C-alpha atoms as one frame of an Amber mdcrd trajectory, in Angstrom:
protein
 100.052 100.375 115.559  97.669 102.130 113.186  97.890 101.193 109.501  97.675
 103.814 106.807  98.591 103.947 103.097 100.514 106.548 101.155  99.795 106.602
  97.431 100.360 108.344  94.113  98.996 108.212  90.600 100.181 109.200  87.131
  97.518 110.143  84.607  96.806 111.132  81.016  95.992 114.714  82.062  94.655
 116.937  84.787  90.894 116.409  84.828  89.151 113.044  85.183  85.793 114.746
  84.424  86.950 115.414  80.861  88.063 111.856  80.213  91.595 111.730  81.621
  92.528 108.361  83.119  94.982 106.747  85.496  98.026 105.144  83.818 100.054
 104.209  86.929  99.169 103.783  90.591 101.461 103.001  93.496 100.922 102.726
  97.266 103.101 102.105 100.345 101.927 100.600 103.610 102.695 102.626 106.750
 102.416 101.357 110.327 102.423 104.158 112.865 103.131 106.538 109.927 106.327
 104.629 109.078 106.972 102.495 105.963 106.961  98.727 106.398 108.343  97.819
 102.950 105.002  96.477 101.609 103.764  98.165  98.497 101.310  97.958  95.621
 102.253  99.066  92.096 100.709  98.707  88.656 100.762 100.426  85.268  97.293
 100.711  83.783  96.144 100.831  80.182  94.111 104.087  80.012  91.893 103.007
  77.092  92.698 106.304  75.354  95.704 108.290  74.103  98.370 109.891  76.234
  99.114 113.448  75.014 102.693 114.332  74.144 102.816 117.218  76.620 101.871
 114.791  79.397 104.453 112.224  78.275 107.115 114.937  78.667 106.146 115.201
  82.361 106.055 111.540  83.461 107.742 109.788  80.541 105.057 107.132  80.140
 104.016 106.437  76.582 101.005 104.488  75.325 103.353 101.858  73.897 104.800
 101.280  77.419 101.340 100.520  78.880  99.824  98.839  75.832  99.949  95.394
  77.539  99.183  96.700  81.020  95.922  95.663  82.705  92.821  97.850  82.537
  91.872  99.579  85.766  88.973  97.156  86.301  91.556  94.342  86.440  93.564
  95.912  89.282  90.687  97.566  91.171  90.086  94.684  93.638  93.761  94.282
  94.542  94.177  98.051  94.898  91.138  98.425  97.139  92.329  95.495  99.305
  95.727  97.167  99.732  94.239 100.582 100.514  92.243  99.017 103.351  90.186
 101.109 105.707  92.671 103.565 107.244  93.792 107.038 106.290  95.122 107.650
 102.791  98.071 110.043 102.318  99.054 111.807  99.109 100.719 114.973  97.946
  97.963 117.261  96.530  95.652 114.475  97.693  92.475 115.904  96.164  93.949
 115.324  92.685  94.725 111.634  93.312  91.429 111.059  95.119  89.496 112.563
  92.208  91.180 110.262  89.677  90.786 107.068  91.711  87.160 107.921  92.525
  86.440 108.557  88.847  87.902 105.152  88.036  85.868 103.490  90.808  82.753
 105.258  89.623  83.121 103.802  86.148  83.066 100.384  87.823  80.091 101.308
  90.093  82.393 100.988  93.131  82.040 103.239  96.229  84.194 106.329  96.300
  87.084 106.728  98.728  85.788 108.694 101.685  87.030 112.317 101.885  87.531
 112.005 105.673  90.281 109.426 105.055  92.303 111.937 103.015  95.613 113.352
 104.416  97.247 115.888 102.115 100.997 116.347 102.608 100.887 119.481 100.425
  98.510 121.116 102.953 100.705 119.949 105.831 103.706 121.501 104.114 101.890
 124.789 103.455 100.957 125.022 107.114 104.571 124.414 108.188 106.257 126.482
 105.435 103.782 129.211 104.390 104.772 131.155 101.310 107.571 128.749 100.409
 107.735 126.268  97.545 106.173 123.005  98.711 106.357 120.694  95.725 107.688
 117.175  96.405 111.010 118.203  94.898 111.241 121.358  97.003 110.442 119.455
 100.181 113.007 116.732  99.401 115.673 119.422  98.933 114.566 121.130 102.156
 114.919 117.860 104.098 118.104 116.652 102.362 116.344 113.702 100.754 118.147
 112.197  97.791 116.482 113.163  94.432 119.093 111.664  92.117 116.757 108.964
  90.799 113.883 111.328  90.091 114.524 112.312  86.446 110.769 111.978  85.581
 107.614 111.464  87.576 107.239 107.858  88.698 104.458 106.843  91.059 106.370
 104.245  93.081 109.529 106.358  93.443 107.352 109.393  94.317 105.710 107.346
  97.037 109.056 106.357  98.529 110.242 110.003  98.490 106.943 111.200  99.944
 107.169 108.648 102.777 110.438 110.276 103.829 108.937 113.730 103.525 105.856
 112.673 105.523 108.003 111.395 108.403 109.785 114.791 108.486 106.472 116.733
 108.292 105.054 114.728 111.194 107.923 115.029 113.586 111.308 113.758 112.460
 113.030 110.372 112.483 115.812 108.253 113.800 117.289 104.992 112.531 117.132
 101.719 114.326 113.676 100.077 114.443 113.422  96.847 112.421 110.134  95.929
 110.774 109.642  92.851 108.614 107.279  92.545 105.701 105.605  89.186 105.175
 108.100  86.727 103.685 110.985  89.216 103.827 114.063  89.552 105.928 114.025
  92.261 108.547 114.929  95.610 107.080 115.903  98.960 108.663 113.382 101.740
 108.324 112.984 105.167 109.779 111.486 105.164 113.263 110.257 107.585 115.854
 112.260 107.932 119.023 110.466 105.776 121.615 110.782 108.204 124.501 111.608
 111.832 125.137 111.369 114.913 122.862 112.802 114.769 119.387 115.805 116.964
 118.659 114.625 119.886 116.457 115.857 119.738 112.891 117.287 123.078 111.749
 115.697 124.291 108.509 117.630 127.147 106.820 115.486 128.822 104.173 117.084
 130.232 101.028 116.965 133.939 100.130 114.199 133.210  97.634 112.164 131.331
 100.226 112.597 134.182 102.765 111.454 136.667 100.152 108.393 134.504  99.297
 107.525 134.216 103.017 107.833 137.999 103.501 105.518 138.570 100.562 103.066
 136.070 101.970 103.061 137.699 105.441 102.712 141.147 103.914  99.294 140.130
 102.528  97.942 139.256 105.952  95.992 142.128 107.522  97.157 142.883 111.106
  99.846 140.237 111.129 102.015 140.468 114.228 105.119 140.165 112.032 104.231
 143.465 110.344 104.251 145.399 113.639
């Protein structure tokens, strides 16, 4: 099976080109687009302040990462875990830009753009005009959000892994995969044969209105006939 990695970052702000830095990075291993249970996770000392407005989003303060390693100390382990396959993230260009800025500071090669898979773009193609944040997609696919009180890179990866399975064709329970040194654990798995049963998605009134507004902006759309 093909190995890929799904990952997420938390940062000090929105733009690595103006000095914002990574403060948390997490990644999950996928085999055949399904999680195996192996993961990478580290907080990172950003070597700068973390603005209050950003702390209100992800809840990570400078005191919490004061004793965390610098990015240069986790770079080798992170690169080894990312491997050579495709790299999946929600709004992937954002996470790629931050990791590549960190690698550039260390004179390391950038992650290749052709490896990037963006689940936000996949969601926009499937649900045009609808909200496609991670929270919105979890609600749409009935994925439990009860633990997500703030942004958290590792939790967001686990939620996104479930979303990614839904976006790429659906799931069924049953296959057992074992991580190294771990007991076998149940994970989501593709049906081995035959077509998958379609999953009914019922949009809300607000989502229908947003979709109608989106279609109305398309010149010559068949739906406007």
